[in-house]
N, C-alpha and C positions, 0 to 999 in steps of 0.2 A: 504494500500500500504506500502511496506517496501523495503529497498534498502540495498544490501550487497556489500562491496568492500573489496577485499583481494589481498595480494601480498606475494608470497613465502609461502603460507600456506601449511602445511603438513596434517592437519586434520581439517575439518570444520563440525560443527554440527549446524543445523538450526532448530529452534523450532518456531512454530506459533500457534496461537489460533485454536481450533478445528473448529470454524465456517468458517475459511478460507479453510480448507481441504474439508469441506462439499460443499463450493461454487465451488471449483475446480472440485469435482466429479460431481456436477450438470451440470457444463459447459461441461464436457466431454460427459455426457449422452445426453445432448441436441444436441451436435455436431453429435453424432451417429444417433439421431432421424432425424435431418435435412438431412443427407446423405441418409437415408432410404426413406424419403419422396420424395427426388429428383430422386430416381431410377425409370426408366420407366418400368411399369408393362405391359407386353403384354396381351391384352384381350384374354380370352378363346374363341376359335372358335368352333362352332358347325355346322357341315355340315348337312343342312336340306334335300337337294336332289342333285343329280348329273346328268348332261346331257353329253352324249358322242356323238359327231358327227363325222362320218367317211366319208371322201371324196373319191370318185372313179372317175378316169379320163376317159373322153370320147373324142376320137380323130376324130370320124366320126359319122354321123347320116344318116341312109338309110331307105327309105320307102320300105317295104317288104310285105311278105304274112304271117308274124307272128311277135310277139313282143318278143324281147329278148335283153340281153346285153352280148356281147361276144367279146373278144379280143379288148377291148376299143372302141367297136362300138355299138351304140344303133340302133336296128332295130325296126321299127314300122309297125304294121299291117295296111295296107291300108283300110281294111274292117271296121275299127273303125269309119270311116266317115259315113258309112251307119248305123251302130249300134247306134251311138250317136244320130241319129234323133229320137229315141224312148224316149230319156230322158225327153223332154219337147215338148209339142205340138206347142209351139211358134217357135221352130227351124225348118227352112225350108231347109237349106242346110249347109253342113259342108265340108270344105276342109282343108288340111294341106300340107305344103311344107317345104323344108329345105333351109335355107339361110346361105351361107358360108360368112366368113368375107370379102372376096374380091368381093362379089356380093350384096352389100347393096345399090347400086345406083338404087333402084327399088321403085315402088309405094307401099304404104301400106294404108289400111283403118285405122280408129281410133284404136290406141293402148290402149285397155282397161286395160291391165295388163301385167306385166313382171313377170313370175312365175318360181321360181327355182324348179327343180325336186327333191323332198325330200320324204322320207318315214319313218314312225315309224316302227322300227324293234322290239323294246321292250319298254313297258311302254306307257305313254300318253304324250301329248304335254308338254314340259318343263322338262321332266326327262326321264331316260332310255337311249335308243340308237336310233339314227337317221342316216339314210344313205342319202347322197346327191351326185348328179352327178355334176362333175366339167368339164367345157368345153362346156356345152350346156345349153340353157335357152329357155323357152317357151314364145312366144308373142301371146296374145289373141287379135284378131282384128275382125272387122265386120261392117255390115250395116243391114238395114232392107230391105224388098222386093222392096222398091222403090229407093233403093240406098242411103238413108239417113244414115249418120254416127250414130252408136250406142253411146248414152251417150256422144256426142261430147262436150268436155270441154277443150278449149285450142288449138283446131285445131291440133291434133296430126296426122291427115292423111296427106299424102304427100310423098315425097321422104324419104325413111327410114333413110339414113345416115344423113339427115338434121334434123330429128325429134327426135333423141335420142343422148344424151350426153354420149357416151360410156366411160367406165372405170371410172365412178363416183359412189359414194355410191348409191346402189339401182338399178344400171343399169348394163348391161352385160359388160364384159371385151372386149377389142378390138378384141381379137382372138376367142371369143366364137362363137359357131355355134348356129343359131336360128332355133327352130322348131316353125313355125308360124301356128297357128290354126285360121282359118277365119270362122266366123259364120254369116249366114243370118237368120234374125228373122222376124216374122210377121210384116207387115207394121204398122206404127204408135205406136209401142211398144218400140222403141229405147230410148225414153226419160221417160219411166215409170220404176218403180223398177223391174217389172217382166221380162222386155225384157233383160237388161244386166245380170240379175241373170240367165236367161235361158242359155245365152252364157257361163257364168262361170260354170254352171252345166255340159255343154258339155265338156269344157276343163278338169274339174275334173274327168269326166268319162274316158276320154282318158288317163289322167295322172295316174289314178288308175291302168290301165293295165301295165303301165311302172313301177309303184311303186311295183307291185307284183314281177316283175323281179329284181328290185333294192334290195328288201329285201333278195333275195337269194344270193347276192354276199358275198363271204367269207371275214371275217375281214382282213386277210392277203393280200387281193388284194387292200386294201385302200392305197392311196398315202399319206394321212394325217389323223390324228386323233386328235380331239380337245376335251378337257374335261373342262366343265364349272360347277362350284359348287355354289349353293345358300348357303351362309354362314351367320350364326347369330353370332355376336360378342357381348357378354354380356358386359354391362357397356359402350358401345360406342353409339354415336348418331344414331338414325334411319333415313335413307335417303329415301325419296319418290320422284320419278320423275313423274311429271304430264304431260300427253300427251293428247292433245285435238284431238278427232276423229270426222270426219264429219259424220253426220247422218241425212241428210236433204232430201234424195230421190235418184233418179236414178244415179245422178252424185256424190253423197256423201253417200256412204254406206260401212260399214265394217262388216266382219264376224269375230266373236270372238270365239276362241278355237274350230276350226274344228277338225275332227278326224285325218286328216293328215296335216302335215305342209304346210301352204299356200293353203289349200284346201277349200272346201265349205261344203261338206257333214258332218253332225254332229255339225256344228257350229251354233251360234245364231247371228242374225242381231242386230247391235247396235241400229237400229231404233225400232225393235220389243221389245228390252229390255227397251225402253223408254229413251234412251240416258242418262242413269244414270251412275254415277261413278262406275267403275269396277276395282278391284285390280288384277294385274297380277304380277307374279314373273319375275325377269330379264330373267331367262331361258325360261319361257313361251313365252316371246317376241322374244328371240333369235331363238326359235324353230318354228316360224311361227304361233304364237297364235293370231296374228292380220292380217287379210287378207282384203286388200282394193279391193272392187269389183266395182270400178268406171268405 
């Protein structure tokens, strides 16, 4: 350490040992290193896959003599109720009707599923392009031949408006139109795996006819387009979300990775897979890769 005091100086020369100069240079260098270490380096992102979901608005649903989507209206061929009887020998009767928001004060059988109408236009579940209808949702309900509720768990049969918490995650919006598919299956099979599965196969068959039309809609007709990316950030912590799926029988079964979002065909039962851990990407889950068939 040294101290200099001056008054009215015209010229000053300061000399110090070389070791002090070296210490000052080291201090300056260390200060630069500290600043560099404190800089936030953004991780390099690598997009693994991309999912694009296009929404198409439906303002009305009508039962007709053919299936098509035209002028924001979904038309459904009434003959599908007869054709769907061929899907599974356990199915004895199939009906469907349209329930408007103002008409929900009606009786319903067990609500086995609430299914969005979605279709893969390009790619497989979790990537590519998916089309979805906004403003309409499918309810799958049913009984067996003796009138016993299918896979009844939680007493979901009753007055519709009292059995569904509308406008909540996983449920229809208050203004959605409901296409209700009601299935009657062979007596005594409602609490077995094969009974509820048969009902879901019927719904999937009917929805496949709608999906064929949904895939034809032009991108410019979409009211919204969402893009989801599966991103890998090198150097950052890996995050794994654990979701427990029920796989115990007729009332607790899940279909994993069906051919169509929220479908049955092409998927694997979590029970048949042995209830083992399965890894899905975030976009596979967003795209309907897990279908509860309770």
